[in-house]
TORKETI-497038 format. One line per 5 residues: number of its first residue (from 0); their letters; for each residue x negated, y negated, z negated of C-alpha. Coordinates in steps of 0.25 Angstrom, whole numbers. Example, Ala and Ser with C-alpha at 12.3 -4.5 7.8 and 13.67 -1.06 7.14 Angstrom:
0 = AS = -49 18 -31; -55 4 -29
***
This chain:
0 = MSATG = -171 123 -28; -180 112 -33; -173 100 -40; -184 91 -34; -183 94 -19
5 = PVFVA = -177 84 -9; -162 84 -6; -158 82 9; -144 79 14; -141 84 28
10 = GLERT = -129 84 37; -123 76 48; -118 61 47; -104 60 42; -104 73 34
15 = GTSLL = -106 66 20; -121 66 19; -121 52 14; -111 56 3; -120 67 -2
20 = YALLA = -132 57 -1; -125 47 -10; -122 58 -20; -136 63 -20; -142 49 -21
25 = SHPNI = -134 47 -33; -141 58 -41; -151 53 -50; -162 63 -46; -161 61 -31
30 = AMTRR = -165 50 -22; -158 51 -8; -162 44 5; -153 43 17; -155 45 32
35 = TNWWS = -170 45 31; -170 55 43; -184 60 40; -182 74 47; -175 68 59
40 = FFYGR = -183 56 63; -197 57 56; -200 72 53; -211 76 63; -209 64 72
45 = YDDLA = -223 58 70; -231 71 71; -241 75 60; -241 65 49; -255 69 45
50 = DDANL = -259 60 56; -259 45 51; -254 40 64; -242 49 64; -239 45 49
55 = ERCLA = -240 30 52; -230 32 64; -220 40 55; -221 29 43; -219 18 53
60 = TMRRY = -206 24 58; -202 27 44; -204 12 40; -195 8 51; -184 18 49
65 = RRHRR = -173 10 42; -168 21 33; -182 23 27; -184 8 25; -172 8 16
70 = LEPDF = -180 17 6; -190 6 5; -202 16 6; -216 12 2; -223 17 15
75 = ERLRS = -237 14 11; -235 23 -1; -228 33 8; -240 33 17; -250 34 6
80 = DFVAG = -243 45 -2; -240 53 11; -255 53 16; -259 59 2; -252 72 4
85 = PRTYG = -246 81 15; -242 73 27; -229 80 31; -216 73 35; -209 79 23
90 = RLFAL = -219 73 13; -218 60 20; -202 60 19; -203 65 4; -213 54 0
95 = LEEQH = -203 43 6; -192 50 -2; -200 51 -14; -202 36 -14; -187 33 -13
100 = AARLG = -184 43 -24; -195 36 -33; -189 23 -31; -175 28 -36; -181 35 -47
105 = KARWG = -176 49 -43; -184 62 -43; -178 69 -30; -176 64 -16; -166 67 -5
110 = DKSLN = -162 62 9; -149 62 17; -152 62 32; -142 67 43; -145 80 49
115 = TERYA = -156 85 39; -150 99 42; -158 99 55; -171 98 47; -169 107 36
120 = PRVFE = -182 116 39; -190 103 39; -184 98 26; -186 112 19; -200 113 25
125 = HFPDA = -205 100 18; -196 101 6; -194 116 2; -186 111 -11; -176 102 -3
130 = AILHM = -161 103 -3; -153 100 9; -138 97 8; -131 97 21; -118 89 22
135 = VRDPR = -107 96 30; -93 90 34; -81 95 42; -86 91 56; -72 85 59
140 = DRYAS = -72 76 48; -87 73 51; -83 69 65; -72 61 60; -81 53 51
145 = VIRRW = -91 51 63; -80 45 71; -76 36 60; -90 32 58; -94 31 73
150 = KGGHG = -84 28 84; -85 38 95; -89 49 85; -104 51 89; -101 59 102
155 = GAGTA = -88 65 98; -84 78 92; -93 86 100; -106 79 95; -100 79 81
160 = TAAWL = -98 94 81; -111 97 87; -118 89 76; -110 96 65; -112 110 70
165 = ESMAR = -127 107 71; -128 102 57; -120 114 52; -128 124 59; -141 119 54
170 = GEANV = -135 118 40; -131 132 40; -144 137 45; -151 129 34; -142 134 23
175 = RRWPD = -145 148 28; -160 145 28; -161 137 15; -148 141 6; -154 136 -7
180 = RYRFV = -159 122 -1; -148 119 10; -133 116 7; -121 112 14; -112 101 7
185 = RYEDL = -98 99 12; -94 85 13; -79 89 10; -84 96 -3; -93 84 -7
190 = AAQPV = -81 74 -5; -70 83 -11; -78 89 -23; -90 80 -25; -93 84 -39
195 = ETMGA = -93 99 -36; -101 97 -23; -112 88 -28; -113 98 -40; -116 109 -30
200 = VCAFI = -125 100 -22; -133 96 -35; -135 110 -39; -140 113 -25; -151 102 -26
205 = SEPFL = -154 105 -41; -149 92 -47; -138 90 -57; -125 84 -52; -121 71 -58
210 = PSMLE = -107 65 -57; -113 51 -55; -118 56 -41; -104 54 -36; -105 39 -38
215 = MRGAE = -115 39 -27; -123 27 -34; -136 32 -28; -131 28 -14; -126 14 -15
220 = AFRDG = -124 13 0; -115 25 0; -107 20 -12; -100 8 -4; -90 19 1
225 = GNSSY = -87 34 -1; -89 45 9; -77 43 19; -78 36 32; -63 33 31
230 = GSLPE = -62 20 23; -69 14 11; -70 21 -2; -73 17 -16; -88 17 -19
235 = GTIST = -94 30 -21; -81 38 -17; -82 52 -12; -69 54 -4; -62 66 3
240 = ASIGR = -55 56 13; -63 60 25; -61 75 23; -52 80 34; -51 66 40
245 = FRSVL = -54 72 54; -40 76 56; -36 61 57; -48 57 65; -52 67 75
250 = KASDI = -45 71 88; -39 85 88; -49 88 100; -61 84 91; -56 93 79
255 = AFIDG = -53 104 89; -67 103 95; -74 102 81; -66 114 76; -69 122 88
260 = VAGAS = -84 120 89; -87 119 75; -76 127 68; -85 139 64; -95 130 57
265 = MERHG = -84 122 51; -77 134 45; -91 139 39; -91 126 31; -76 126 27
270 = YAREP = -70 117 38; -57 123 44; -54 121 58; -42 111 61; -29 116 68
275 = IRWRP = -27 107 80; -13 103 85; -15 100 99; -7 92 109; -8 98 122
280 = AVRVR = -14 86 129; -25 85 118; -28 100 119; -30 99 134; -39 86 132
285 = HAVIG = -47 93 122; -50 105 130; -53 97 143; -60 85 137; -63 85 122
290 = LPLNL = -68 99 121; -78 99 133; -83 85 129; -86 88 115; -93 101 119
295 = VRLSA = -102 92 128; -105 83 117; -108 94 107; -118 100 117; -124 87 120
300 = WRVRE = -126 84 105; -133 97 104; -142 95 116; -146 81 111; -149 86 97
305 = RFYDR = -158 97 102; -165 86 110; -168 78 98; -172 90 90; -183 92 100
310 = VGRDP = -188 78 102; -184 72 88; -175 61 83; -179 46 81; -172 36 72
315 = QAHTV = -162 27 79; -167 14 83; -158 6 73; -164 14 61; -178 9 64
320 = VQGEL = -183 -5 61; -189 -11 73; -200 -22 74; -210 -26 63; -207 -21 49
325 = G = -206 -31 38
***
Protein backbone atom coordinates (compact mmCIF):
# COMPACT_ATOMS: atom_id res chain seq x y z
CA MET A 1 0.00 0.00 0.00
CA SER A 2 1.21 3.50 -0.79
CA ALA A 3 2.30 5.53 2.21
CA THR A 4 0.79 8.63 0.65
CA GLY A 5 -2.82 7.51 0.10
CA PRO A 6 -5.61 8.99 2.20
CA VAL A 7 -6.83 7.30 5.37
CA PHE A 8 -10.54 7.05 6.08
CA VAL A 9 -12.11 6.13 9.43
CA ALA A 10 -15.46 4.36 9.07
CA GLY A 11 -18.04 3.01 11.48
CA LEU A 12 -21.12 3.95 13.48
CA GLU A 13 -21.42 6.71 16.03
CA ARG A 14 -20.39 5.70 19.57
CA THR A 15 -17.96 3.04 18.35
CA GLY A 16 -14.73 4.93 19.02
CA THR A 17 -14.35 6.65 15.66
CA SER A 18 -13.46 9.94 17.37
CA LEU A 19 -10.81 8.20 19.48
CA LEU A 20 -9.15 6.74 16.39
CA TYR A 21 -9.46 10.10 14.65
CA ALA A 22 -7.68 11.82 17.56
CA LEU A 23 -4.86 9.28 17.54
CA LEU A 24 -4.33 9.52 13.78
CA ALA A 25 -4.56 13.33 13.82
CA SER A 26 -1.68 13.30 16.30
CA HIS A 27 0.67 11.65 13.80
CA PRO A 28 3.09 14.20 12.32
CA ASN A 29 2.46 12.90 8.79
CA ILE A 30 -1.35 12.80 8.78
CA ALA A 31 -3.83 15.70 8.69
CA MET A 32 -7.25 14.40 9.71
CA THR A 33 -10.62 16.05 9.11
CA ARG A 34 -13.80 15.08 10.89
CA ARG A 35 -17.38 14.62 9.70
CA THR A 36 -16.97 16.20 6.31
CA ASN A 37 -19.56 13.67 5.10
CA TRP A 38 -18.36 13.99 1.50
CA TRP A 39 -19.78 10.68 0.37
CA SER A 40 -23.12 10.97 2.19
CA PHE A 41 -24.17 14.53 1.41
CA PHE A 42 -22.18 15.71 -1.62
CA TYR A 43 -21.02 12.90 -3.88
CA GLY A 44 -23.09 12.87 -7.05
CA ARG A 45 -25.76 15.20 -5.64
CA TYR A 46 -24.99 17.99 -8.13
CA ASP A 47 -24.73 15.84 -11.26
CA ASP A 48 -21.71 16.29 -13.56
CA LEU A 49 -19.25 18.84 -12.16
CA ALA A 50 -17.93 19.48 -15.65
CA ASP A 51 -20.99 21.72 -15.95
CA ASP A 52 -20.11 25.10 -14.37
CA ALA A 53 -23.63 25.60 -13.01
CA ASN A 54 -23.49 22.26 -11.20
CA LEU A 55 -20.06 23.07 -9.80
CA GLU A 56 -21.26 26.42 -8.47
CA ARG A 57 -24.26 24.79 -6.78
CA CYS A 58 -21.97 22.26 -5.13
CA LEU A 59 -19.47 24.87 -3.97
CA ALA A 60 -22.27 27.09 -2.65
CA THR A 61 -23.54 24.28 -0.41
CA MET A 62 -20.02 23.39 0.68
CA ARG A 63 -19.45 27.00 1.73
CA ARG A 64 -22.55 26.87 3.93
CA TYR A 65 -21.85 23.48 5.47
CA ARG A 66 -20.59 24.22 8.98
CA ARG A 67 -18.17 21.32 9.16
CA HIS A 68 -16.43 22.53 6.01
CA ARG A 69 -16.29 26.13 7.26
CA ARG A 70 -14.29 24.97 10.27
CA LEU A 71 -11.50 24.01 7.86
CA GLU A 72 -11.33 27.63 6.63
CA PRO A 73 -10.94 26.62 2.97
CA ASP A 74 -9.95 29.03 0.22
CA PHE A 75 -12.88 28.45 -2.14
CA GLU A 76 -11.54 30.71 -4.88
CA ARG A 77 -8.35 28.70 -5.01
CA LEU A 78 -10.36 25.50 -4.77
CA ARG A 79 -12.42 26.49 -7.81
CA SER A 80 -9.44 27.53 -9.92
CA ASP A 81 -7.44 24.41 -9.06
CA PHE A 82 -10.43 22.18 -9.73
CA VAL A 83 -11.30 23.51 -13.19
CA ALA A 84 -7.67 23.08 -14.27
CA GLY A 85 -7.91 19.28 -14.07
CA PRO A 86 -10.36 16.34 -14.09
CA ARG A 87 -13.69 17.55 -12.69
CA THR A 88 -14.63 14.59 -10.50
CA TYR A 89 -16.12 14.60 -7.02
CA GLY A 90 -13.16 12.69 -5.63
CA ARG A 91 -10.70 15.25 -6.93
CA LEU A 92 -12.78 18.11 -5.51
CA PHE A 93 -12.76 16.49 -2.08
CA ALA A 94 -9.03 15.79 -2.32
CA LEU A 95 -8.20 19.40 -3.21
CA LEU A 96 -10.04 20.68 -0.16
CA GLU A 97 -8.31 18.10 2.05
CA GLU A 98 -4.94 18.98 0.56
CA GLN A 99 -5.48 22.63 1.49
CA HIS A 100 -6.08 21.57 5.08
CA ALA A 101 -3.04 19.29 5.13
CA ALA A 102 -0.82 22.04 3.68
CA ARG A 103 -1.90 24.48 6.39
CA LEU A 104 -0.87 21.91 9.01
CA GLY A 105 2.39 21.15 7.22
CA LYS A 106 1.53 17.46 6.79
CA ALA A 107 2.10 15.31 3.74
CA ARG A 108 -0.90 13.01 4.00
CA TRP A 109 -4.59 13.52 4.70
CA GLY A 110 -7.45 11.51 6.11
CA ASP A 111 -11.07 11.89 7.12
CA LYS A 112 -13.33 10.50 9.82
CA SER A 113 -16.96 10.47 8.73
CA LEU A 114 -19.63 8.13 10.06
CA ASN A 115 -20.85 5.28 7.85
CA THR A 116 -18.03 5.53 5.33
CA GLU A 117 -18.25 1.72 5.07
CA ARG A 118 -21.34 2.31 2.89
CA TYR A 119 -19.24 4.14 0.32
CA ALA A 120 -16.11 2.00 0.09
CA PRO A 121 -16.58 1.32 -3.65
CA ARG A 122 -16.70 5.07 -4.32
CA VAL A 123 -13.70 5.72 -2.08
CA PHE A 124 -11.52 3.11 -3.76
CA GLU A 125 -12.68 4.13 -7.23
CA HIS A 126 -11.38 7.65 -6.67
CA PHE A 127 -8.48 6.78 -4.34
CA PRO A 128 -7.05 3.37 -5.28
CA ASP A 129 -4.24 3.78 -2.71
CA ALA A 130 -6.59 4.70 0.17
CA ALA A 131 -6.93 2.79 3.42
CA ILE A 132 -10.19 2.46 5.37
CA LEU A 133 -10.17 1.69 9.10
CA HIS A 134 -13.58 0.52 10.33
CA MET A 135 -14.24 0.90 14.04
CA VAL A 136 -16.35 -1.87 15.59
CA ARG A 137 -17.66 -2.10 19.13
CA ASP A 138 -19.77 -4.54 21.13
CA PRO A 139 -23.30 -3.61 19.99
CA ARG A 140 -24.61 -3.73 23.55
CA ASP A 141 -21.99 -1.29 24.83
CA ARG A 142 -22.55 0.86 21.78
CA TYR A 143 -26.30 1.00 22.49
CA ALA A 144 -25.60 1.76 26.16
CA SER A 145 -23.46 4.68 25.03
CA VAL A 146 -26.21 5.86 22.66
CA ILE A 147 -28.66 5.87 25.57
CA ARG A 148 -26.16 7.78 27.67
CA ARG A 149 -25.64 10.35 24.92
CA TRP A 150 -29.23 10.69 23.68
CA LYS A 151 -32.21 10.06 25.90
CA GLY A 152 -34.53 7.56 24.28
CA GLY A 153 -31.70 5.75 22.55
CA HIS A 154 -32.43 6.89 18.99
CA GLY A 155 -35.28 4.44 18.45
CA GLY A 156 -34.53 1.66 20.89
CA ALA A 157 -32.61 -1.59 20.68
CA GLY A 158 -34.26 -2.52 17.38
CA THR A 159 -32.92 0.53 15.58
CA ALA A 160 -29.49 0.21 17.21
CA THR A 161 -29.22 -3.44 16.26
CA ALA A 162 -30.30 -2.81 12.67
CA ALA A 163 -27.62 -0.13 12.26
CA TRP A 164 -24.92 -2.34 13.81
CA LEU A 165 -25.79 -5.34 11.63
CA GLU A 166 -25.80 -3.19 8.50
CA SER A 167 -22.44 -1.67 9.35
CA MET A 168 -20.89 -5.06 10.06
CA ALA A 169 -22.29 -6.67 6.91
CA ARG A 170 -20.90 -3.90 4.75
CA GLY A 171 -17.57 -4.00 6.55
CA GLU A 172 -17.22 -7.75 6.18
CA ALA A 173 -17.99 -7.51 2.47
CA ASN A 174 -15.40 -4.74 2.13
CA VAL A 175 -12.72 -6.79 3.90
CA ARG A 176 -13.36 -9.69 1.53
CA ARG A 177 -13.14 -7.44 -1.51
CA TRP A 178 -10.20 -5.24 -0.40
CA PRO A 179 -8.30 -7.23 2.27
CA ASP A 180 -5.13 -5.14 1.86
CA ARG A 181 -6.90 -1.80 2.09
CA TYR A 182 -9.79 -2.32 4.51
CA ARG A 183 -9.39 -3.28 8.17
CA PHE A 184 -11.60 -3.62 11.23
CA VAL A 185 -10.32 -2.04 14.45
CA ARG A 186 -12.04 -3.21 17.64
CA TYR A 187 -12.79 -0.47 20.15
CA GLU A 188 -12.06 -2.86 23.00
CA ASP A 189 -8.57 -3.61 21.66
CA LEU A 190 -7.83 0.07 21.10
CA ALA A 191 -8.92 1.00 24.63
CA ALA A 192 -7.23 -1.90 26.43
CA GLN A 193 -4.06 -2.16 24.31
CA PRO A 194 -3.55 1.18 22.58
CA VAL A 195 0.16 0.71 21.88
CA GLU A 196 -0.21 -2.70 20.26
CA THR A 197 -3.38 -1.77 18.40
CA MET A 198 -2.07 1.51 17.03
CA GLY A 199 1.16 -0.22 16.11
CA ALA A 200 -0.84 -2.60 13.93
CA VAL A 201 -2.92 0.26 12.52
CA CYS A 202 0.17 2.26 11.61
CA ALA A 203 1.75 -0.76 9.95
CA PHE A 204 -1.43 -1.23 7.91
CA ILE A 205 -1.34 2.37 6.65
CA SER A 206 2.45 2.28 6.15
CA GLU A 207 3.33 4.84 8.80
CA PRO A 208 5.66 4.52 11.79
CA PHE A 209 3.95 4.26 15.17
CA LEU A 210 4.97 7.06 17.52
CA PRO A 211 4.15 6.87 21.26
CA SER A 212 3.39 10.61 21.19
CA MET A 213 0.23 9.80 19.23
CA LEU A 214 -1.31 8.50 22.46
CA GLU A 215 -1.25 12.02 23.89
CA MET A 216 -3.76 13.05 21.19
CA ARG A 217 -2.32 16.55 20.89
CA GLY A 218 -3.35 16.73 17.26
CA ALA A 219 -7.02 16.82 18.25
CA GLU A 220 -7.39 19.55 20.83
CA ALA A 221 -11.19 19.37 20.98
CA PHE A 222 -10.98 15.69 21.93
CA ARG A 223 -8.36 16.19 24.62
CA ASP A 224 -10.79 17.86 27.01
CA GLY A 225 -11.74 14.35 28.03
CA GLY A 226 -11.07 10.74 27.27
CA ASN A 227 -13.01 8.09 25.45
CA SER A 228 -15.71 7.32 28.02
CA SER A 229 -19.30 8.59 28.18
CA TYR A 230 -19.45 7.72 31.87
CA GLY A 231 -17.88 10.67 33.61
CA SER A 232 -14.99 13.02 32.91
CA LEU A 233 -11.45 11.71 32.54
CA PRO A 234 -8.03 13.36 32.63
CA GLU A 235 -6.91 15.02 29.42
CA GLY A 236 -6.01 12.58 26.69
CA THR A 237 -6.93 9.48 28.69
CA ILE A 238 -7.74 6.21 26.95
CA SER A 239 -9.96 4.30 29.37
CA THR A 240 -11.49 0.83 29.48
CA ALA A 241 -14.24 2.03 31.84
CA SER A 242 -17.02 1.72 29.28
CA ILE A 243 -16.23 -1.87 28.25
CA GLY A 244 -18.99 -4.17 29.53
CA ARG A 245 -20.93 -1.23 30.95
CA PHE A 246 -24.05 -2.46 29.15
CA ARG A 247 -24.61 -4.92 32.02
CA SER A 248 -25.51 -2.07 34.36
CA VAL A 249 -27.22 0.16 31.78
CA LEU A 250 -29.38 -1.99 29.53
CA LYS A 251 -32.54 -3.85 30.40
CA ALA A 252 -32.44 -7.63 30.24
CA SER A 253 -34.92 -7.56 27.35
CA ASP A 254 -32.65 -5.26 25.30
CA ILE A 255 -29.62 -7.47 25.93
CA ALA A 256 -31.64 -10.54 24.96
CA PHE A 257 -32.87 -8.88 21.79
CA ILE A 258 -29.42 -7.78 20.64
CA ASP A 259 -27.91 -11.18 21.46
CA GLY A 260 -30.71 -13.02 19.70
CA VAL A 261 -30.68 -10.99 16.50
CA ALA A 262 -27.00 -10.06 16.20
CA GLY A 263 -25.39 -12.97 18.08
CA ALA A 264 -23.82 -14.68 15.08
CA SER A 265 -22.19 -11.47 13.86
CA MET A 266 -21.13 -10.59 17.39
CA GLU A 267 -19.35 -13.91 17.83
CA ARG A 268 -17.46 -13.46 14.55
CA HIS A 269 -15.95 -10.34 16.07
CA GLY A 270 -15.23 -11.73 19.51
CA TYR A 271 -18.33 -10.66 21.46
CA ALA A 272 -19.90 -13.43 23.54
CA ARG A 273 -23.62 -13.61 24.20
CA GLU A 274 -24.74 -12.77 27.71
CA PRO A 275 -26.61 -15.29 29.90
CA ILE A 276 -29.92 -13.76 31.00
CA ARG A 277 -31.50 -14.51 34.35
CA TRP A 278 -35.14 -13.77 33.69
CA ARG A 279 -37.85 -12.99 36.16
CA PRO A 280 -40.99 -14.68 34.83
CA ALA A 281 -42.90 -11.42 34.39
CA VAL A 282 -39.99 -9.82 32.53
CA ARG A 283 -39.68 -12.80 30.19
CA VAL A 284 -43.38 -12.62 29.34
CA ARG A 285 -43.24 -8.85 28.78
CA HIS A 286 -40.24 -9.27 26.51
CA ALA A 287 -41.98 -11.97 24.44
CA VAL A 288 -45.27 -10.10 24.16
CA ILE A 289 -44.12 -6.48 23.90
CA GLY A 290 -40.37 -5.91 23.74
CA LEU A 291 -39.40 -8.45 21.10
CA PRO A 292 -42.17 -7.60 18.57
CA LEU A 293 -41.69 -3.87 19.07
CA ASN A 294 -37.95 -4.04 18.47
CA LEU A 295 -38.42 -6.25 15.41
CA VAL A 296 -40.75 -3.60 13.98
CA ARG A 297 -38.17 -0.90 14.73
CA LEU A 298 -35.44 -2.97 13.10
CA SER A 299 -37.51 -3.44 9.95
CA ALA A 300 -38.54 0.22 9.86
CA TRP A 301 -34.91 1.31 10.05
CA ARG A 302 -34.01 -0.92 7.12
CA VAL A 303 -36.89 0.39 5.01
CA ARG A 304 -35.93 3.98 5.78
CA GLU A 305 -32.27 3.43 4.93
CA ARG A 306 -33.12 1.74 1.62
CA PHE A 307 -35.24 4.78 0.79
CA TYR A 308 -32.38 7.18 1.51
CA ASP A 309 -30.00 4.96 -0.45
CA ARG A 310 -32.22 5.60 -3.48
CA VAL A 311 -33.05 9.29 -3.08
CA GLY A 312 -29.87 10.50 -1.35
CA ARG A 313 -29.17 12.16 1.96
CA ASP A 314 -29.12 15.86 2.77
CA PRO A 315 -27.30 17.64 5.63
CA GLN A 316 -29.45 18.39 8.65
CA ALA A 317 -30.71 21.97 8.69
CA HIS A 318 -28.69 22.94 11.77
CA THR A 319 -25.44 21.99 9.99
CA VAL A 320 -26.01 24.49 7.17
CA VAL A 321 -25.54 28.24 7.56
CA GLN A 322 -28.72 30.11 6.64
CA GLY A 323 -28.97 33.63 5.19
CA GLU A 324 -26.21 35.75 3.70
CA LEU A 325 -22.64 34.65 4.22
CA GLY A 326 -20.28 37.10 5.81
